C-alpha positions in Angstrom: -52.7 39.8 -22.6 -55.8 40.6 -20.5 -55.9 39.9 -16.8 -58.9 39.5 -14.6 -58.4 39.0 -10.8 -60.6 36.4 -9.2 -61.7 36.0 -5.5 -60.3 33.3 -3.2 -61.3 29.9 -4.3 -62.8 27.1 -2.1 -63.3 23.5 -2.9 -67.1 23.9 -3.4 -66.7 26.6 -6.0 -63.7 25.4 -8.0 -65.5 23.0 -10.4 -68.2 25.5 -11.2 -65.8 28.4 -11.6 -63.5 26.4 -13.9 -66.2 25.0 -16.1 -68.7 27.9 -16.2 -66.6 31.0 -15.8 -63.0 30.1 -16.8 -61.5 27.7 -19.2 -64.8 27.0 -20.9 -65.0 30.7 -21.8 -61.4 30.8 -23.2 -59.5 32.0 -20.2 -56.6 30.3 -18.3 -55.3 30.6 -14.8 -52.0 32.0 -13.7 -50.6 32.6 -10.2 -48.9 35.8 -9.0 -47.6 35.5 -5.4 -50.6 34.7 -3.3 -53.1 35.8 -5.9 -54.7 34.0 -8.9 -56.1 35.6 -12.0 -57.8 34.7 -15.2 -55.9 35.6 -18.4 -56.9 35.9 -22.0 -54.9 36.9 -25.1 -55.7 38.5 -28.4 -54.1 35.5 -30.1 -54.2 31.9 -28.9 -51.6 29.2 -29.8 -52.7 25.8 -30.9 -50.9 22.6 -31.5 -52.2 21.1 -34.8 -53.8 17.7 -34.6 -53.6 17.2 -38.4 -50.9 16.9 -41.0 -49.5 20.3 -39.9 -48.0 18.8 -36.8 -44.3 18.2 -37.2 -41.1 17.6 -35.2 -37.3 17.6 -35.8 -35.8 14.6 -37.6 -33.5 14.1 -34.7 -36.5 13.4 -32.5 -37.7 10.7 -34.9 -34.5 8.8 -34.1 -35.3 9.0 -30.4 -38.8 7.8 -31.1 -37.5 4.8 -33.1 -35.3 3.8 -30.1 -38.4 3.3 -27.9 -36.5 4.6 -24.9 -39.6 6.0 -23.2 -42.9 4.5 -22.1 -46.0 6.6 -21.9 -48.4 6.8 -19.0 -51.4 8.9 -18.0 -51.7 10.1 -14.4 -49.1 7.6 -13.1 -47.6 10.4 -11.0 -49.7 13.5 -11.4 -48.2 15.2 -8.3 -44.7 14.8 -9.7 -45.6 16.3 -13.0 -47.2 19.3 -11.2 -44.1 19.7 -9.1 -41.8 19.4 -12.1 -43.7 22.0 -14.1 -43.5 24.4 -11.1 -39.8 23.8 -10.4 -38.2 26.7 -12.2 -36.7 30.0 -11.1 -39.6 32.0 -12.2 -43.0 30.2 -12.2 -46.6 31.1 -12.5 -47.6 27.7 -11.0 -47.7 29.0 -7.4 -48.6 26.8 -4.4 -52.2 28.0 -4.6 -52.5 27.1 -8.3 -50.9 23.7 -7.6 -53.6 23.1 -5.1 -56.2 24.0 -7.7 -54.7 21.5 -10.1 -54.7 18.8 -7.5 -58.4 19.5 -6.8 -59.2 19.4 -10.4 -57.3 16.1 -10.8 -59.5 14.6 -8.1 -62.6 15.6 -10.0 -61.2 14.4 -13.3 -60.5 17.7 -15.1 -56.7 18.0 -14.7 -54.5 15.2 -16.1 -50.8 14.5 -16.6 -49.4 12.8 -19.8 -46.1 11.3 -18.9 -43.0 9.7 -20.3 -41.0 7.2 -18.2 -37.6 5.5 -18.6 -38.0 2.4 -16.5 -39.1 3.6 -13.1 -37.9 7.2 -13.6 -40.2 10.0 -14.7 -38.6 11.4 -17.8 -41.0 14.3 -18.5 -44.6 15.2 -18.7 -47.4 17.6 -19.8 -50.0 19.0 -17.4 -53.3 19.8 -18.9 -57.0 20.5 -18.4 -59.5 18.3 -20.4 -62.8 19.9 -21.4 -64.9 17.9 -23.9 -62.7 17.5 -27.0 -60.3 20.2 -25.9 -56.9 19.5 -24.2 -55.6 22.8 -22.7 -51.9 22.4 -22.1 -50.9 24.2 -18.9 -47.2 23.4 -18.8 -44.5 20.8 -19.6 -41.2 19.7 -18.2 -38.5 17.1 -18.5 -35.9 15.4 -16.2 -34.3 13.3 -18.9 -33.4 15.0 -22.3 -36.1 14.5 -24.9 -38.6 13.4 -22.3 -41.0 16.3 -22.8 -40.6 16.3 -26.6 -41.5 12.6 -26.8 -44.5 13.3 -24.5 -45.7 16.0 -26.9 -45.5 13.7 -29.9 -47.2 10.9 -28.1 -49.9 13.2 -26.7 -50.8 14.4 -30.1 -51.1 10.8 -31.3 -53.3 10.0 -28.3 -55.5 13.0 -28.8 -56.0 12.1 -32.5 -56.9 8.5 -31.6 -59.4 9.6 -28.9 -61.1 12.1 -31.2 -60.0 15.4 -29.7 -60.4 18.4 -31.9 -58.4 21.1 -30.0 -55.0 21.2 -28.4 -54.6 24.6 -26.8 -51.0 25.6 -26.0 -52.0 29.1 -24.8 -48.9 31.1 -25.6 -46.5 30.8 -28.6 -42.8 30.2 -28.2 -39.9 29.1 -30.5 -39.9 25.6 -29.0 -43.6 25.0 -29.9 -43.1 26.5 -33.4 -40.8 23.7 -34.2 -43.8 21.3 -33.7 -46.0 23.4 -36.0 -47.8 25.5 -33.4 -49.8 28.3 -34.9 -51.9 31.2 -33.6 -55.6 32.0 -34.1 -57.5 35.1 -33.2 -59.6 35.1 -30.0 -62.8 34.9 -32.1 -61.5 31.9 -34.0 -60.4 30.3 -30.7 -63.8 30.8 -29.2 -65.5 29.1 -32.2 -63.1 26.1 -32.0 -63.5 25.8 -28.3 -67.3 25.8 -28.6 -67.1 22.9 -31.1 -64.7 21.0 -28.8 -67.0 21.4 -25.8 -69.7 19.6 -27.7 -67.5 16.5 -28.2 -68.1 13.3 -26.2 -64.6 11.8 -25.9 -62.7 10.1 -23.1 -59.0 11.2 -22.6 -58.3 8.5 -20.0 -59.0 5.5 -22.3 -55.8 4.0 -23.8 -55.1 4.8 -27.4 
């Protein structure tokens, strides 16, 4: 993993920095204490948006029960807080502020599952063209984030997205078919995604 420190951000520079110098070039943000830095990796993890996407059979039973409802940006702040609420987190207060600013300008979104009036889980992401860059996910109710992931993939397919970037591989994502590509391959895919004219916020 490569790290590049960045200067203090202000509201007037965030959009330009994110679009022109950060995510659009294949980097992602992480917080360390009071600092923020851009990161890049030799390999990037992607969630497939084709037939390679899979999930455990036990989750299919949960999906068949229709216990969860899906929403977009119903409670963005709660999703950011939920993703940050863990003993060791890179989503620092400064980075949370960045996400909220990006949400106000339409770049940061939350894809959520609800059980009645209770937030069950959610995925925090950055949307650039036809690319969804997954920043983090969490759950409050078991299977809440897993259902969110399945429903998000379906939503991205319907809306015409071509790239679901999960950044870093882990055993949980592998169960859903996540795979890695080289940085060069990722840059090519990202370039194609940035040319897409799609709208994440429209219902599937």
